[in-house]
C-alpha positions as CSV (number, residue, x, y, z in Angstrom):
1,X,-16.1,0.7,-23.1
2,X,-19.7,1.8,-22.0
3,X,-21.4,5.3,-21.1
4,X,-21.4,6.0,-17.3
5,X,-25.0,5.7,-17.8
6,X,-24.6,2.5,-19.3
7,X,-26.9,3.1,-22.3
8,X,-24.2,3.1,-24.9
9,X,-21.2,1.2,-25.7
10,X,-18.4,2.9,-27.3
11,X,-15.7,1.3,-29.3
12,X,-13.3,2.2,-32.3
13,X,-13.9,1.3,-35.8
14,X,-11.3,1.3,-39.0
15,X,-12.6,3.3,-42.2
16,X,-12.0,1.9,-45.6
17,X,-9.5,4.5,-46.0
18,X,-7.2,3.1,-43.0
19,X,-8.5,5.8,-40.4
20,X,-9.9,4.9,-37.1
21,X,-13.3,6.4,-35.8
22,X,-15.0,6.5,-32.4
23,X,-18.6,5.0,-32.7
24,X,-21.8,4.2,-30.2
25,X,-24.0,1.7,-30.2
26,X,-27.2,2.3,-28.4
27,X,-28.0,-0.9,-26.3
28,X,-31.6,-0.9,-25.8
29,X,-31.7,-0.3,-29.9
30,X,-28.7,-1.2,-31.0
31,X,-28.4,1.9,-33.7
32,X,-24.7,2.5,-34.4
33,X,-23.9,6.0,-34.7
34,X,-20.3,7.8,-35.5
35,X,-19.4,9.9,-32.9
36,X,-16.0,11.4,-34.0
37,X,-14.0,10.7,-36.9
38,X,-14.1,11.3,-40.5
39,X,-11.3,13.4,-41.9
40,X,-8.9,12.4,-38.9
41,X,-7.8,9.6,-36.7
42,X,-9.8,9.1,-33.5
43,X,-9.0,6.4,-31.0
44,X,-8.4,5.5,-27.5
45,X,-11.5,6.8,-26.0
46,X,-11.9,7.1,-22.1
47,X,-14.6,8.7,-19.9
48,X,-14.2,10.2,-17.0
49,X,-15.6,8.6,-13.5
50,X,-18.4,11.2,-13.3
51,X,-19.6,11.0,-16.5
52,X,-18.8,14.7,-17.8
53,X,-16.4,14.0,-20.7
54,X,-15.3,11.3,-23.1
55,X,-11.5,12.1,-23.6
56,X,-9.8,10.7,-26.8
57,X,-6.5,10.8,-28.9
58,X,-7.1,12.3,-32.6
59,X,-4.1,13.0,-35.1
60,X,-5.3,16.5,-36.0
61,X,-2.0,18.1,-35.7
62,X,-0.1,18.1,-39.2
63,X,3.2,19.2,-37.9
64,X,4.9,19.1,-41.2
65,X,8.7,18.9,-41.5
66,X,10.7,18.5,-44.4
67,X,13.5,16.2,-45.3
68,X,16.9,17.5,-45.1
69,X,18.2,15.4,-48.0
70,X,15.4,14.6,-50.4
71,X,11.8,16.4,-51.1
72,X,9.8,14.5,-48.6
73,X,7.2,15.6,-46.2
74,X,7.4,14.0,-42.5
75,X,4.3,14.4,-40.3
76,X,5.3,13.9,-37.0
77,X,3.9,14.0,-33.5
78,X,0.4,14.1,-34.9
79,X,-1.7,13.2,-32.1
80,X,-3.5,15.7,-29.4
81,X,-5.9,15.1,-26.3
82,X,-9.2,15.8,-26.6
83,X,-12.2,16.2,-24.5
84,X,-15.7,16.0,-25.8
85,X,-18.5,17.5,-23.1
86,X,-21.3,14.7,-22.9
87,X,-23.8,17.4,-21.8
88,X,-24.8,19.7,-24.6
89,X,-25.8,22.5,-22.2
90,X,-22.7,22.2,-19.8
91,X,-20.3,25.1,-20.0
92,X,-17.3,24.9,-22.1
93,X,-14.1,22.8,-20.4
94,X,-11.9,26.1,-21.2
95,X,-13.8,29.4,-21.0
96,X,-12.9,31.9,-23.1
97,X,-10.6,34.1,-20.8
98,X,-10.9,38.0,-21.0
99,X,-8.0,40.3,-21.2
100,X,-9.8,43.2,-19.8
101,X,-8.9,44.9,-16.6
102,X,-10.9,44.0,-13.8
103,X,-12.9,41.1,-15.6
104,X,-14.4,38.6,-13.6
105,X,-12.3,35.8,-13.0
106,X,-14.1,32.4,-14.7
107,X,-14.3,29.4,-12.0
108,X,-12.0,26.5,-12.7
109,X,-13.9,23.0,-13.0
110,X,-14.4,21.7,-9.9
111,X,-14.3,17.8,-9.2
112,X,-14.3,15.6,-6.7
113,X,-13.7,11.9,-5.6
114,X,-17.3,11.2,-4.8
115,X,-19.8,12.6,-7.1
116,X,-23.7,12.3,-6.2
117,X,-24.9,13.7,-9.0
118,X,-23.1,11.1,-11.6
119,X,-26.4,8.8,-12.0
120,X,-28.4,11.9,-13.2
121,X,-26.0,13.5,-15.3
122,X,-27.3,14.3,-18.7
123,X,-25.2,12.3,-21.7
124,X,-26.3,13.4,-25.1
125,X,-24.0,12.3,-27.5
126,X,-26.0,13.6,-30.9
127,X,-23.7,16.3,-32.4
128,X,-20.8,15.3,-30.2
129,X,-17.9,16.6,-32.4
130,X,-19.4,20.2,-31.6
131,X,-18.6,19.8,-28.4
132,X,-15.1,18.8,-28.6
133,X,-12.3,20.8,-27.1
134,X,-8.3,20.1,-26.9
135,X,-6.3,19.7,-23.8
136,X,-3.6,22.5,-23.5
137,X,-0.9,19.8,-23.8
138,X,1.8,19.7,-26.8
139,X,0.9,17.3,-29.7
140,X,2.9,14.1,-29.3
141,X,2.2,10.3,-29.2
142,X,-0.5,9.2,-26.5
143,X,-2.0,6.2,-25.4
144,X,-3.5,4.2,-22.4
145,X,-6.1,7.0,-21.7
146,X,-8.0,6.5,-18.2
147,X,-10.4,9.0,-17.1
148,X,-9.8,10.1,-13.3
149,X,-12.2,12.2,-11.1
150,X,-9.6,15.3,-11.3
151,X,-8.5,14.7,-14.9
152,X,-6.8,12.3,-17.1
153,X,-4.3,10.2,-16.7
154,X,-2.2,8.5,-20.1
155,X,0.9,7.5,-21.1
156,X,3.0,9.9,-23.6
157,X,5.7,8.9,-25.9
158,X,9.2,9.7,-25.4
159,X,12.0,10.5,-27.9
160,X,14.0,7.4,-26.4
161,X,10.9,5.3,-27.4
162,X,9.7,4.7,-23.8
163,X,6.5,6.4,-22.1
164,X,5.9,8.1,-19.6
165,X,3.3,8.4,-17.2
166,X,1.4,11.6,-17.0
167,X,-1.6,13.0,-15.6
168,X,-3.5,16.0,-16.6
169,X,-5.4,17.8,-14.1
170,X,-8.6,19.8,-15.0
171,X,-8.9,22.0,-11.9
172,X,-5.4,23.6,-12.2
173,X,-5.2,22.9,-16.1
174,X,-1.8,21.9,-15.8
175,X,0.5,18.6,-16.0
176,X,1.1,17.0,-12.8
C-alpha cells in the first residue's frame, strides 16, 4: 500500500510478542518508521482515495467475558475500526458536539467523487498515533478495508461465521 502522494510504503509488520504493527518506509530514503502499534494489534491499513485518512483495524476493545463453567477470561470482539488524519492541521473527524441550547452546528465532513486537491494534500506521518479516532461502530471482527470517496467499505464478521459487506458514510456518520 502506498500513501496517496506515493512517498511512503505502508505495511503490517509482526512484533516479537506476536502483535501486528503498521509501519511506513520512506521511498526516497528507505527509513522505516512505526506508525501505529505497540500495545495493541493494528492491521489492514487502507487509505481513502482523497488522501485525508488512513483507516485500519486495531484490537483495542477488551470486551471481557467470564466463562460460565470455569474461572476463565474471554476477550471477544476486540477489533474496532479507526481513522488517522494524515494532515495534522486538519480538523478532527468527529468534532465534539455542544449540548448548549442554540449552539452553532458543526458542518459534517464533505467529500466528493472528484477531489482536485488530492495531489496537494499534506501528508505528515509524524506522531500519527496522536490523530487516531475510533469510528462510531460497535467492536467486532473486521477485514477487507477499502477507503472510498464518501467513507469506508469493509467486511464485518457475523455470528454464523459469514462476512457481511458494510459501508460507513463519513457525511452521515452512519452505516449505509
